[in-house]
C-alpha positions in Angstrom: 85.8 79.5 75.6 83.1 81.4 73.6 79.9 81.5 75.6 76.6 82.3 73.9 75.9 85.7 75.3 72.3 86.9 75.3 73.3 90.6 75.2 75.8 92.5 73.1 77.8 94.7 75.5 79.2 96.9 72.7 75.8 97.6 71.2 74.3 98.4 74.6 77.1 100.9 75.3 76.6 102.7 71.9 72.8 103.0 72.4 73.3 104.4 76.0 75.7 107.0 74.7 73.3 108.1 71.9 70.3 108.4 74.1 72.2 110.4 76.8 74.2 112.6 74.5 74.0 116.3 75.3 75.0 117.5 71.9 73.3 115.7 69.0 75.6 114.7 66.1 75.4 112.6 63.0 76.4 109.1 63.7 77.1 106.1 61.4 79.1 103.2 62.9 79.7 99.6 61.9 80.2 97.0 64.6 81.5 93.4 64.3 81.2 90.7 66.9 82.1 87.0 67.3 80.1 84.6 65.2 80.4 87.0 62.2 77.6 89.2 63.4 77.7 92.7 61.8 75.8 95.8 63.0 75.2 99.2 61.5 74.0 102.0 63.8 72.9 105.4 62.3 71.7 108.5 64.0 71.0 112.1 62.7 71.7 115.3 64.4 68.4 116.7 63.1 66.4 114.0 64.8 68.5 112.5 67.6 65.6 110.6 69.2 65.5 108.2 66.2 68.2 105.5 65.7 68.3 103.0 62.9 69.8 99.7 63.8 70.7 97.1 61.1 72.1 93.7 61.6 73.4 90.9 59.4 74.3 87.4 60.5 75.5 84.3 58.5 72.8 81.6 58.1 72.7 79.2 61.0 72.6 76.3 58.5 73.1 76.2 54.7 69.5 75.7 53.8 68.4 78.9 55.6 68.2 82.2 53.8 70.7 85.0 54.5 68.5 87.8 53.2 65.5 87.5 55.4 64.4 86.1 58.7 61.8 83.4 59.4 58.4 84.5 60.5 58.9 83.2 64.0 61.9 85.5 64.4 60.0 88.6 63.3 57.1 87.7 65.6 59.5 87.3 68.6 61.0 90.7 67.8 57.6 92.4 67.7 56.5 90.8 70.9 59.6 91.9 72.7 60.1 95.5 71.7 56.5 96.7 71.2 56.5 100.4 70.2 60.1 101.1 71.2 61.5 99.5 68.0 59.7 99.0 64.8 60.7 96.7 61.9 61.6 98.6 58.8 62.6 97.4 55.3 66.1 96.0 55.7 69.0 98.1 54.6 71.0 96.9 51.6 73.4 94.2 52.8 71.6 93.5 56.0 68.8 91.1 57.0 66.9 93.3 59.5 66.6 97.0 60.2 64.9 98.4 63.4 63.8 102.0 63.9 64.4 102.8 67.6 62.5 105.7 69.1 64.1 106.9 72.4 61.0 109.0 73.3 58.9 105.8 73.7 61.3 104.2 76.1 60.3 104.2 79.8 61.1 107.4 81.8 62.5 105.7 84.9 66.2 105.1 84.7 66.1 101.4 85.6 63.3 100.6 83.2 65.0 102.6 80.5 68.3 100.7 81.0 66.4 97.4 80.9 64.7 98.3 77.6 68.0 99.2 76.0 69.5 95.9 77.2 66.6 94.0 75.5 67.4 95.8 72.3 71.1 94.7 72.7 69.9 91.1 72.8 68.9 91.2 69.1 71.5 88.8 67.9 70.5 86.1 70.4 66.8 86.5 69.5 67.5 86.0 65.8 69.8 83.0 66.4 67.4 81.2 68.7 64.5 81.9 66.3 66.4 80.5 63.4 67.2 77.3 65.4 63.7 76.9 66.6 62.4 77.3 63.0 64.8 74.6 61.8 63.7 72.2 64.6 60.1 72.8 63.9 59.8 73.0 60.2 62.8 71.3 58.6 61.9 68.1 57.0 64.0 65.0 57.4 66.3 64.1 54.5 66.9 60.4 54.0 70.1 59.8 52.1 69.5 56.0 51.9 69.7 52.9 54.1 67.8 54.6 56.9 70.6 57.3 57.3 69.5 60.9 57.5 71.6 63.9 56.4 73.2 65.8 59.3 72.9 69.6 59.4 75.9 71.5 60.5 75.3 74.4 62.9 78.3 76.7 62.8 77.3 79.9 64.7 80.7 79.5 66.3 83.1 78.3 63.5 85.6 76.7 66.0 82.9 74.6 67.8 80.2 73.5 65.3 77.7 70.8 66.1 75.3 68.6 64.1 71.5 68.1 64.1 70.0 65.0 62.5 66.3 65.4 61.8 64.4 62.1 61.9 60.7 61.4 61.6 60.3 60.3 65.2 63.1 62.2 67.0 65.9 64.7 66.6 69.6 63.9 67.4 72.1 66.6 68.3 75.8 65.6 68.2 78.6 67.7 69.7 82.3 67.0 68.7 84.3 67.9 71.8 87.8 69.4 71.5 90.1 70.4 74.3 93.5 71.9 74.4 94.9 69.9 77.3 94.9 66.2 78.1 93.9 66.8 81.7 90.8 68.7 80.4 89.9 65.6 78.4 90.0 63.4 81.5 87.8 65.8 83.5 85.4 66.2 80.6 85.1 62.4 80.1 84.3 62.0 83.8 81.6 64.7 83.5 80.1 63.0 80.4 79.9 59.7 82.3 78.0 61.4 85.2 75.7 63.1 82.6 74.9 59.7 81.0 74.2 58.1 84.3 71.8 60.9 85.3 70.0 60.8 82.0 69.5 57.0 82.3 68.1 57.2 85.9 64.4 57.0 86.7 64.4 60.5 88.2 65.2 62.0 84.8 63.2 59.7 82.6 61.6 62.6 80.8 64.9 64.3 80.0 66.6 63.9 76.7 68.7 60.7 76.4 72.5 61.3 76.5 75.3 59.1 75.2 79.1 59.5 74.6 81.4 57.8 72.1 85.1 58.2 71.6 84.6 57.6 67.8 82.2 59.4 65.4 78.7 58.0 65.5 77.2 56.4 62.5 74.9 59.4 61.9 77.9 61.5 60.9 79.1 59.1 58.2 80.2 61.1 55.2 81.2 64.3 57.0 84.6 65.9 56.4 87.6 64.5 58.3 88.3 68.0 59.9 84.9 68.0 61.5 85.3 64.5 62.9 88.8 65.0 64.4 88.4 65.4 68.1 90.2 64.4 71.3 87.2 64.5 73.6 84.8 62.2 71.7 81.2 62.9 70.7 78.3 63.7 72.9 74.8 62.9 71.6 71.3 64.0 72.8 68.0 62.6 71.6 65.0 64.9 71.6 61.4 64.1 70.9 58.8 66.5 69.5 57.3 67.5 72.9 60.7 68.5 74.2 61.4 71.1 71.4 58.0 72.7 71.1 55.8 74.8 73.3 57.1 76.6 76.4 60.2 74.3 76.6 61.4 75.3 73.2 63.2 78.5 74.2 65.1 76.8 77.1 66.0 73.8 74.9 67.4 76.0 72.1 69.4 78.1 74.6 70.9 75.0 76.2 71.8 73.6 72.8 73.7 76.7 71.9 75.4 76.9 75.3 76.3 73.2 75.8 80.0 73.3 74.5 80.7 76.5 76.4 79.1 75.0 79.6 81.2 71.9 79.4 84.4 73.9 79.0 83.4 76.2 81.9 82.7 73.1 84.1 86.1 71.7 83.2 87.8 75.0 84.0 86.1 75.3 87.4 86.8 71.6 88.2 90.5 72.1 87.4 90.6 75.2 89.6 88.9 73.3 92.5 91.4 70.4 92.2 94.4 72.7 92.1 93.0 74.6 95.2 92.5 71.4 97.1 96.0 70.2 96.2 97.5 73.5 97.3 95.7 73.3 100.6 96.8 69.7 101.1 100.4 70.6 100.3 100.3 73.4 102.8 98.9 71.1 105.5 101.6 68.5 104.8 104.3 71.2 104.9 103.0 72.4 108.2 103.0 68.8 109.6 106.6 68.3 108.5 107.6 71.6 110.0 106.0 70.8 113.4 107.6 67.3 113.4 111.1 68.9 112.9 110.5 71.4 115.7 109.4 68.5 118.0 112.6 66.5 117.2 114.7 69.5 118.0 113.0 70.0 121.3 113.5 66.4 122.2 117.1 66.6 121.3 117.7 69.6 123.6 116.0 67.8 126.5 118.1 64.6 126.0 121.3 66.7 125.9 120.4 68.4 129.2 119.7 65.1 131.1 122.4 62.7 129.9 123.0 61.2 133.4 119.4 60.5 134.0 119.1 58.8 130.7 122.2 56.6 131.6 120.7 55.7 135.0 117.4 54.7 133.3 119.4 52.3 131.1 120.8 50.3 134.0 119.6 46.7 134.5 117.8 45.6 137.6 120.8 43.7 139.0 123.1 46.7 138.6 120.6 48.9 140.5 120.4 46.4 143.4 124.2 46.1 143.6 124.5 49.9 143.7 121.9 50.1 146.4 123.8 47.4 148.5 127.1 49.2 148.2 125.5 52.5 149.2 123.9 50.9 152.3 127.3 49.4 153.4 129.0 52.8 153.1 126.3 54.4 155.2 126.7 51.7 158.0 130.5 52.2 157.9 130.0 55.9 158.4 127.7 55.3 161.3 130.3 53.0 163.0 133.0 55.7 162.8 130.7 58.3 164.2 129.7 55.9 167.1 133.4 55.3 168.1 134.1 59.0 168.0 131.2 59.7 170.3 132.4 57.0 172.8 135.9 58.4 172.9 134.5 61.9 173.4 132.3 60.6 176.3 135.4 58.9 178.0 137.4 62.1 177.8 134.6 64.0 179.4 134.6 61.6 182.3 138.4 62.3 183.2 138.5 63.9 186.7 139.9 67.3 187.5 140.4 69.4 190.5 137.8 71.8 189.3 135.1 69.1 189.3 135.8 68.4 193.0 137.7 65.1 192.7 140.5 64.8 195.2 143.3 62.3 195.0 143.9 59.8 197.7 147.6 59.7 198.3 149.0 56.7 200.0 152.3 58.3 200.8 155.6 59.2 199.2 158.7 57.3 199.5 162.0 58.8 198.5 165.2 57.3 197.1 163.5 56.0 193.9 160.5 54.7 195.6 157.0 54.7 194.2 153.5 55.5 195.4 150.0 54.8 194.3 147.5 57.6 194.0 143.8 56.9 193.6 141.3 59.4 192.2 137.8 59.2 193.5 134.6 61.2 192.7 132.5 63.0 195.3 130.6 59.8 196.0 133.8 57.8 196.8 133.9 55.9 193.5 137.3 54.9 192.3 138.0 56.6 189.0 141.6 56.0 188.2 144.8 55.0 189.9 148.2 56.6 189.2 151.6 55.3 190.0 154.2 57.9 190.6 157.9 57.0 190.2 160.3 59.2 191.9 164.0 59.4 191.2 166.7 58.8 193.8 168.3 61.5 195.8 171.3 61.4 193.5 169.3 62.8 190.6 170.7 65.9 189.0 167.3 67.5 188.4 166.3 70.3 190.7 162.6 70.0 189.7 160.9 67.1 191.5 157.8 67.3 189.3 159.8 67.0 186.1 161.8 64.0 187.4 158.6 62.1 188.2 156.9 59.7 185.8 153.2 59.1 185.8 151.5 55.8 184.8 147.8 55.7 184.6 146.1 52.4 185.5 142.5 52.1 184.3 
């Protein structure tokens, strides 16, 4: 993308070195820049404050002269440089020679740098002056059937454009070429927006814009190479009031910069889209990563509570059945505990001599007789009756207690 630069950086650097050199030397240097511009800078050690700057540029269109500049260009140079640079007779092989006097430059550093920068914009001044002179003074050339001859402007050989001078208006046509198909899509969208804006009421005074995928009829007869494009043709219609007066300089600069501006817009748009796509991809990747982490956490929780999950899956009838079985088991346990408590209470009520209960003995009869013994508490209540069976006198046992038998009657 070759942008129309107002200032030549290489020329400004050379002039800054010459005006700040501590040791004056003889200097003669040729400089070439894009657009086939050629400079010659000369300085003498005997007079280091004077520098001769010569420039040659190819004619902006075939009808213009390559040996001299139009009067409007010379007048613009005089108005811009004043006494710091004077126009001299052109050196052989160049179209313009300036005599630069460093002693007449401003003393302040910032102002001095600004003045040298203005001298470095010599190429843009000449180019814009030539284009203005053509738009103002060139007569329309009718080649028959109401068709006017287009003028090829080739200050950038790779991106030429055409100007068709008509009695009532001037048409500027740009063949658009792009290296990538995606750039063609972005540029076509931009052209459509430009056309819609130019046709709106808010921009009724702006030049009319149109776009066509095929060469317009005004370019009939041009070479096939000039008409081979992949981005179509953009056309602007200018009227006399839009290319003269105070608007002329801005109009000419915009015409020279249009192709570079479109390519810069396409480049920025592509970068913006790629940046947004990258941000969208990062956000989607983050969402997928978070989803996977959530699934892993849920899996861990489910593995740690398998029984709870199984209980939750039971039907209502199964839950009621389990609850009924549990209640029956609890009641059974309560019944067992109740019986154990009753037996323990009965055992605690058995009398003993220590508790003060005394047996009432009705008497003992020998020779295998029996007797009944009653056990009463302190209040005379009958607790238990015992029948004692005694053996006969012929028993072999010496222990009377062991030979007896007890029978408890409740």
